[in-house]
C-alpha positions in Angstrom: -2.0 69.0 -14.7 -3.2 71.1 -11.7 -2.1 69.9 -8.0 -5.5 69.0 -7.1 -6.1 66.9 -10.2 -2.6 65.1 -9.6 -3.4 64.4 -6.2 -6.7 63.0 -7.1 -5.5 61.0 -9.6 -2.1 59.4 -7.5 -5.3 58.8 -4.7 -7.1 56.8 -7.5 -3.9 54.8 -8.3 -3.0 54.4 -5.0 -6.8 52.1 -4.5 -6.8 50.7 -7.6 -3.6 48.9 -6.9 -4.7 48.3 -3.4 -7.9 46.4 -4.7 -10.9 49.1 -4.7 -12.8 48.7 -7.8 -15.7 51.2 -6.4 -15.5 54.5 -4.9 -18.3 57.3 -4.2 -16.8 60.9 -5.2 -18.3 64.1 -4.5 -19.8 66.5 -7.1 -17.2 69.5 -6.7 -14.3 66.8 -7.1 -16.1 64.9 -10.1 -16.7 68.3 -11.6 -12.7 68.7 -11.4 -11.8 65.9 -12.9 -14.4 66.0 -15.8 -17.7 67.9 -16.0 -20.0 66.0 -15.9 -21.7 66.5 -19.9 -18.4 65.0 -21.0 -18.9 62.0 -19.1 -20.4 59.2 -21.6 -20.2 56.9 -18.5 -22.1 58.5 -16.1 -26.3 58.0 -16.5 -28.6 61.0 -16.5 -29.3 59.7 -12.6 -25.5 59.7 -11.9 -25.2 63.4 -13.0 -28.2 64.4 -11.2 -27.8 62.9 -7.9 -25.3 62.9 -5.1 -22.2 61.8 -6.7 -21.5 58.5 -8.8 -19.1 55.4 -8.3 -16.3 55.9 -9.9 -15.0 52.8 -11.9 -11.9 52.5 -13.0 -9.4 50.1 -14.4 -5.7 49.0 -15.2 -6.2 49.3 -18.7 -6.2 53.4 -18.2 -2.5 53.2 -16.9 0.1 53.7 -19.8 3.1 52.4 -19.3 6.1 55.0 -19.1 8.8 53.4 -21.9 7.5 54.1 -25.2 9.6 51.0 -27.0 7.0 48.3 -27.1 7.5 44.5 -25.5 8.8 42.4 -27.2 7.4 38.6 -27.1 7.0 37.1 -23.7 9.8 34.0 -23.3 9.7 31.1 -24.1 10.3 28.7 -20.9 11.9 24.8 -21.8 12.7 23.8 -18.4 15.7 21.7 -17.9 15.8 18.1 -16.4 16.6 17.7 -12.8 14.4 17.7 -9.4 12.7 21.1 -8.3 15.4 23.0 -6.7 17.6 22.8 -9.5 15.1 23.7 -11.9 14.0 26.4 -9.5 17.8 27.8 -9.4 18.1 27.3 -13.5 14.4 29.9 -14.1 16.0 32.4 -11.5 19.7 32.6 -13.3 17.4 32.8 -16.2 15.1 35.8 -14.9 17.9 37.7 -13.5 19.9 37.6 -16.4 16.5 38.6 -18.6 17.4 41.6 -20.7 13.7 43.5 -20.6 13.6 42.5 -16.8 17.1 44.5 -16.4 15.9 47.4 -19.2 13.2 48.0 -16.6 14.8 48.5 -13.3 14.6 51.8 -11.4 17.5 53.3 -10.2 18.9 51.1 -7.5 16.2 48.5 -7.7 16.8 45.2 -8.4 14.8 41.6 -10.2 12.4 40.2 -7.6 12.3 36.5 -8.6 10.4 35.1 -5.6 11.5 33.2 -2.6 9.9 30.0 -0.4 10.1 26.1 -0.7 10.8 24.6 -4.3 8.1 21.8 -2.6 5.5 24.5 -1.4 2.0 24.2 -0.6 1.0 27.2 -1.0 2.3 30.1 -3.6 1.2 33.7 -2.9 1.5 35.6 -5.6 1.3 39.8 -6.4 1.3 41.6 -9.4 4.6 43.3 -9.0 7.2 44.2 -6.6 6.8 47.3 -4.2 9.8 49.9 -3.9 11.1 48.2 -0.9 11.3 44.6 -2.4 12.7 45.7 -5.3 15.2 47.5 -3.0 15.7 44.1 -1.2 15.5 42.0 -4.4 13.0 39.8 -2.4 9.6 38.9 -2.1 7.7 40.1 1.2 9.7 43.0 2.1 8.1 45.9 3.7 5.4 46.5 5.4 3.0 44.5 3.5 5.2 41.9 3.3 6.0 41.8 7.2 2.0 41.7 7.5 1.7 38.7 4.8 4.3 36.8 6.6 2.1 37.2 10.1 -0.7 35.8 8.3 1.2 33.0 7.2 2.4 32.4 10.5 -1.0 32.7 11.8 -2.0 29.9 9.4 0.4 27.7 11.3 2.6 28.0 7.9 6.5 29.1 7.2 8.8 29.8 4.5 9.3 25.9 4.8 5.8 25.2 3.0 4.9 28.4 1.0 6.7 30.5 -1.9 6.1 33.9 -2.1 6.5 35.7 -5.7 4.7 38.5 -7.7 3.8 38.1 -11.6 5.9 40.9 -12.4 9.8 40.4 -11.8 10.5 44.3 -12.0 8.6 47.3 -10.0 6.6 49.1 -12.6 8.3 52.3 -13.3 6.5 56.0 -12.8 7.8 59.4 -12.9 7.1 60.0 -9.1 9.8 59.8 -6.3 7.2 58.0 -3.9 4.4 55.0 -4.2 3.4 52.5 -6.2 2.2 52.3 -10.2 0.0 49.5 -10.4 1.4 47.2 -13.5 0.2 47.4 -17.0 -1.3 44.2 -18.7 1.4 44.0 -21.4 4.0 44.7 -18.6 2.2 41.5 -16.9 2.0 39.7 -19.8 5.6 39.9 -20.7 6.5 38.1 -17.6 3.7 35.6 -17.4 5.5 32.7 -18.2 8.1 33.0 -15.5 5.4 32.5 -13.4 3.9 29.9 -15.2 7.3 28.1 -14.9 7.8 28.6 -11.0 4.2 27.3 -10.7 5.3 24.3 -13.1 8.1 23.5 -10.6 6.6 24.0 -7.4 3.3 22.3 -7.8 1.4 23.6 -5.2 -2.0 22.7 -3.8 -3.2 26.3 -3.6 -2.4 29.7 -5.2 -3.6 33.3 -3.3 -3.6 35.6 -5.9 -3.3 39.3 -3.5 -5.3 42.2 -5.0 -7.5 43.4 -8.2 -4.7 43.8 -10.5 -2.9 40.7 -9.8 -6.3 38.6 -10.2 -6.7 40.6 -14.0 -3.0 39.1 -14.4 -3.8 35.8 -14.0 -7.2 35.1 -15.1 -7.4 37.8 -18.2 -8.6 41.7 -17.5 -12.9 41.7 -17.7 -14.3 44.9 -16.7 -17.3 43.5 -15.1 -15.1 41.6 -13.0 -15.3 43.6 -9.4 -13.1 42.5 -6.2 -15.6 43.3 -3.8 -17.7 39.8 -5.9 -14.8 37.2 -6.4 -12.6 37.9 -3.5 -12.8 34.7 -1.0 -13.7 33.1 -4.6 -12.1 29.7 -5.9 -10.7 29.7 -9.4 -7.9 28.5 -11.2 -4.5 29.1 -12.2 -2.7 26.3 -14.6 -5.1 23.6 -13.5 -4.2 24.4 -9.8 -6.9 26.0 -7.0 -6.9 29.6 -7.2 -8.5 31.4 -4.2 -8.6 35.2 -4.9 -7.8 37.8 -1.7 -7.2 41.4 -0.7 -3.5 42.6 -1.5 -1.6 43.0 2.3 -1.3 46.7 1.2 -5.2 46.9 1.4 -5.3 45.6 5.0 -2.7 47.9 6.0 -4.8 50.7 4.7 -8.2 49.6 5.4 -7.5 47.5 8.5 -10.6 47.5 9.9 -11.8 44.1 12.0 -14.4 43.5 9.3 -11.6 43.5 6.3 -8.9 41.1 8.4 -11.7 38.9 9.2 -12.6 38.9 5.5 -8.8 38.0 5.0 -9.0 35.5 7.2 -11.6 33.8 6.3 -10.1 33.3 2.8 -7.4 31.7 4.7 -8.9 29.5 6.6 -10.4 28.7 2.9 -6.5 27.9 1.9 -5.9 25.7 5.0 -9.0 23.7 4.4 -7.9 23.1 1.0 -4.8 21.7 2.1 -5.8 19.5 4.7 -4.3 21.7 7.6 -5.3 21.3 10.6 -7.4 24.4 11.8 -8.0 24.9 15.7 -11.1 26.6 17.2 -8.9 29.6 18.2 -7.6 29.7 14.6 -11.4 29.9 13.6 -12.5 32.8 16.3 -9.6 35.2 14.8 -10.7 38.6 13.8 -14.3 37.8 15.3 -16.0 40.4 17.5 -15.7 39.9 21.5 -19.2 38.7 22.4 
């Protein structure tokens, strides 16, 4: 792959990881990727116009490991309270041979952290490099931003739990960046997340980012993050709020996008019957 194509591919993976599902591509860039006549997904208008909207999905990401994944684990929780069950499950995940096989260098399995009685579970798709290095969710810049969002909601680690669908950082052959997980990878780890949800029984789950939504609700090529963000769904019979991943806000931190995410959090607060002050309702609104 030429350096130009490689740079484009890396940028598209980054945007996809951040939840962007539609971008504008200029003619010159599009022709570098694939000549218009060879692209069956472009209409005649797209080929002749100023540039198409490029669509891409997580299914296009190849799994670096050639060995196919085994069937997802079957989890039967032991008797006990939430704290002891969560401790048992964490030991089970940390001992998972498949999880350990896919660790990168000094990376660690990331189980998740927070309260066994959490009202809200924040769920991403996979650990980033900082989380894998620390072995904890919410590490690094995106984790710090999520912590600030949680604090602005009047919540803390005492009443939230932060985790990912996948319990290891997806491997890739670059020394930088993060690769979105494949559906197969998330499918293997999903029973671990379901067990966490069964133990914690939160009032709300917050799905962070486009890949997370596909991992929780199933892949749907017609689903667009711009359309489903800020809407309710369900996962394991628990209300699911769909929102942008914090890393998206870091790269697209306009007042508008910040307000969009904050409106999602206001809905979460209302669903949890949390008191919302007038000041909180005005966060990230344009100054009059």
